[in-house]
C-alpha positions in Angstrom: 101.9 148.5 88.5 101.4 144.9 87.3 104.3 143.8 89.4 102.6 145.1 92.6 99.4 143.3 91.7 101.2 140.0 91.3 102.7 140.3 94.7 99.4 141.1 96.4 97.8 138.1 94.7 100.6 135.7 95.8 100.3 136.9 99.4 96.6 136.0 99.4 97.2 132.5 98.2 99.7 131.6 101.0 97.0 130.5 103.4 95.2 128.2 101.0 98.1 125.8 100.5 97.8 125.5 96.8 94.1 124.8 96.7 93.9 126.1 93.1 96.5 123.6 91.9 95.2 120.3 90.6 96.5 117.4 92.7 97.9 114.5 90.7 96.6 111.0 91.1 99.1 109.1 93.1 97.9 105.6 92.5 95.5 105.3 89.7 92.3 106.7 88.4 89.3 104.4 88.7 88.2 103.8 85.1 84.8 102.3 86.0 81.8 104.2 87.2 81.3 101.9 90.1 83.8 100.1 92.3 82.8 96.5 92.6 83.6 94.4 95.7 84.4 91.3 93.5 87.3 93.1 91.8 90.0 92.1 94.2 93.0 93.4 92.2 91.5 96.9 92.3 90.7 96.7 96.0 94.1 95.4 97.0 95.8 98.4 95.3 94.2 100.7 97.8 94.9 98.6 100.9 98.1 98.9 103.0 100.2 95.9 104.0 98.4 95.8 107.3 95.0 95.6 105.6 94.0 99.2 106.2 92.3 101.3 103.5 94.5 104.1 102.3 93.2 107.7 102.7 92.1 110.0 100.0 95.2 112.1 100.2 97.3 109.1 99.5 95.1 107.4 96.8 94.1 110.7 95.1 90.6 109.4 94.5 87.5 111.6 94.4 85.2 111.6 97.4 82.6 109.5 95.6 85.1 106.8 94.5 86.8 106.7 97.9 83.4 106.1 99.5 82.6 103.4 97.0 86.0 101.8 97.7 85.4 101.7 101.4 82.0 100.1 101.0 83.4 97.6 98.5 86.2 96.7 100.9 83.8 96.2 103.8 81.6 93.9 101.6 84.5 91.9 100.4 85.7 91.4 104.0 82.3 90.4 105.1 82.1 87.5 102.6 85.7 86.5 103.3 87.2 87.7 99.9 89.6 90.0 101.8 91.1 89.6 105.2 90.3 92.0 108.0 94.0 92.1 109.1 97.0 91.9 106.8 100.0 89.6 107.1 101.9 90.0 110.3 
């Protein structure tokens, strides 16, 4: 009986694509509470070679940290700490 219950539970989980599984952090966990635009080493880790910001699926950041990262990159670009385009 327990065997049949396991099979029915696994068939229900197929459509969710492993949503109950914790996704590992691919790059790094941001240790600070706020992402600062002056911390260029942190910001450069989340930029591609072309200068684009990597997505949440790639970075593994939370929604809040990813938003803080994008705002910090935009501010750093505005005051010329980071380039708008990467090296060609």
